[in-house]
N, C-alpha and C positions, 0 to 999 in steps of 0.2 A: 527339225523342226520342233521334235518333242522333246528334244534336250533343252532347246532354248526355252522352253515353256517352263520346264523342271528348274532350270537355272535363276527364271525370272522368280517363279515360287519361292523360292527357295531363299532370294535374296528378301522378300516381302519379308517370308514367316520370320529371317533373323532380325529382320529390322524391328516388325512387331514384338518380338519377343525382348529385345533392349530397351522397347518402351515399356515394357510392362514389370521387367525387373529393376529397371530405372525408379517406376511405382512404389515398387515394394520396398527397395532401400530406402525411398524417402519414408513412405507412412511407418516402417519398423514393423510390418506385419508378414514377413519372409516364411513361417511357418504355416500360416493360413493361406496365402496365395501360391506358395512354391507348386505346392500341388496341383496347379490349375494349369500352369504353364510347363510342367517338364517339358522338352524339346518333341518328345516323342508321342505325345497326346493332344499337340496342338492341332485341331482339325483347319480350318477355313479362316480367309481372313476376315471375312465376318465375326465369326467367334470371338476373334481378338479385339474385334473394334468394340465388342460388348463388353469384352472384360475392363479394355481399357476405360470406355464412359463409364464403370462400374466402381475402377476402382480410385479414378483420379479425383471425387469429391471427397473420399475419406482422406489423401494425401494433404489437400488444403486444407481439411476441417482440423487436421493434427497439427500443421502448421502455423494457424492463426491461432491456437488454443493460448489465453494469456499468460507471461512467464511468472510463474510462481502461485497459479490458480489450483494447481492440486495439492500441495501442501494445504492451503489454506482451507479446501474444500473437506480434505481428512479431518482436520482439527473440529470444523464446524459440520458435523455430519446432517445438522437439519436440512428438510427442504428448503434451501435458499435460490435466492433467483440467479446468482454468478457460478453456482454448482450444476444445475440440471436444464440444460447440459454445459458443460464447461463454457465459460466465455472466453469470446476474445476482448473484451474491454481490457485495455491496457492500463496500469495505475504508475506514477511513478517510483513508487515504493516497491512495485512488482509484487504485490497481497504479500505484505510485511517481511519479502525477504532478502531487500536488499539494503545492507548494513548503512550504507553511503546517506541513507535517507531515515533507517527506520533502524532504532537499537533497543532492543526489546532483552532488556537483562532477566537471566532464571532467575526466577523468585520461586524460593524453596522445593525445588524439582531436584531429583538425583540425575546428573549428567546435564549434559547441554540439549533440552528437549526443546522440541515446537512447544509453543512460536519461540524463544527464546532464539536471539539473535547473534547475543554477546554474553560472555563469560558471565557468572553474576559476581565476581570479584571487580568487574569492572566498575562496579560501585563500591564506596568507601564501606569496608567493614562489611562486606556483602549485605548492604542494607535498602532496601526497597521498600517503597510505599506503593500501594494499589489504590487508586480511586476510581469508581461507576461514573463516566461518561452519562448523564441522565437529561431530561428535559425538566422544566418546570414540575410537571406531574409526577416525576419521579422514574418514568420508563427509562429504562439502559440500551444504550445505542452503542455502548464499548467502554473499553475501560485505559484511564492513565496511569502510567506507571510513572514513580518520581523518585530520584536517586540523585545520588550527588557523586563526582567520578575524582580521580585523582589529580585531576588538573583546578579543583575547585571549580567546578561549572554545576549549575542545579541542572540536571537533565531532564527535560518533561517529553516521553513518548506517549502520544494520542494514538490509540487504535479503535477501529471502527469492525465492528460484527458483521456476517450475512445480513440480511433480510428476506423473509418469504415476500414481502411488495413490492420489491427490488430493489438493488444495492444503495447505499447511502454510500456517497463519496465526501471528501471535503478537499474544497478546490481554492476557497478563501476566506477571510476574516473570522481571525483568532486572535486572541490576546489570552496576556495573564499578568498579574500584580503580585510582586513579589516586594515584602518590604519586612522588616522586622518587627515594627509595631503592626497592631489587627488591621488597622485601615491606614490611608493616608487621610489627610484633612479633608472634611466633607463626606467622609464616607467611601465606601467602595463604588463609585460610578464610574461608567466611561473612560470619565476624564482621568480617570486614576491609575488606570490601567498603562506603564509605562511600556511594556513592551507588546505591538501588535505586528500585525501579518507575518506570522511564524515561520513561514514558509518562501524561498528565493528562487525555488523552480517550479516555474507554471506547470499544472495539470491536474489530473484527477490523484486522491491521496486514500488508501485505505491505514496507514500508518505515516507516522512523520515524529521526528526527534525535532526539539529545539533546545538550547542550550544555552545557560542565561551565567554569564562571567563573574562569580560571587567576590571576587576582590575589586569590581568595578562595578557594581548596583546603581542603574540612574535611581536618584530620590523622584518617588510619583509625586512629589508635592512641588516639584522645581522643573522637573524634566521628563523627555522621552527620548526612548532609544531610537537611533538613526541607523538603519540596518547596511546601508551603504557606506557607512563612514565608520561602522563598529564604535561609535560615539555614542555620550548623551547629547539632546541637543534642549537648552533650556527654553521653557517655555515663555521666559520676556528676556528682549536683547538685552535690558538693562541691567539682569541680574544673573550673579555665577549660580553655577550648578553642578558642582565637583560630585562626581560618584562617589558611594560610600563603600566600604570594604564590610562585608557581611562574614566573610569566610569561615570567621573565629566566632561566631555566635551557635549555638547549639538546636536553636530554634525560630523557625521562621514561617510567617507567615505567606501563603498565597493563595490566589482565586484564578481559574482558568475557564475559559469558553472558547466553543470555535461554532461556525456555521455548517451544516452537513447538510448537501441536497440528494433527494431520491431520485434515480433515473429507472422510474418502471419496466423499460420497456431492455432493460438488458438482459444480453442472450450470447448465443454463440457467433451472432451473424455481428456484434457492434453494441455498443452502448446505449443506445436509443436518446432519445430526448430527456431534458433536466428535468423536473417538475418541480414537488414542496420542497422547501427547505426547513429547516427545525435549527435551534440553537440547544447546544449541549454544553453541560461542563461539570466541574465542581458543584453543585449548588447545594447550598448551605444556607438556611435561616433567611431566606429571601435575597440572598447576595448572590452572583455570579463572581 
């Protein structure tokens, strides 16, 4: 009977050990927990249960941390909402790190250093222009990288910084005007922006890249770009509106803007609820 009890205890002991070591592997904290669970030092089932309940939240917390947030927070060492503690609120661009959605060329840095996600020579002659993304009062929210690639695309990469009062994300509502002349007829209005809704994958963004084919630029006086068909749609069905080839121009005029939304409750447990929005862009002389 005594032998049977010892056998039952041993089986329970081994099962509890297995649970704890699984947690250790999950959390990546072997050095911290291993000293607590070495076989000869395990006491009773109650101790094992206590340690299990203590270790499980650590594991879950590390699993839920948003991809890319560590580098984003290291680059922005300020006390920002998404970093203290690390948020679980995910973004499409994975906080600047997913090159499918976010291409940040290396602007004047030695080697490929964060936040750069692509080599500087992705841009023709390594030429990259940086602009502040600001509101009408001049308050800065991020950076716009503008460069031309070797396929004659004008690339615009918008990046948003961290914020103390909640994180600003882009979800929808963006536009850009690109033309050889300063402005289309009638001035730079919402109607003259021929490229709108610059992201095709729904979700939250801290960075996105939009590319415009300079060999086939929609005429802002006559047409708008139709992303679903990758072509220009005429403003009037009775007029022709062929795209223009601007690839040989040395100088282009452009204006960029987007709406961003603040999430004041962003935390390690989620994104919270969207609150106020603000329009930011390359603000110049009263025109967006």
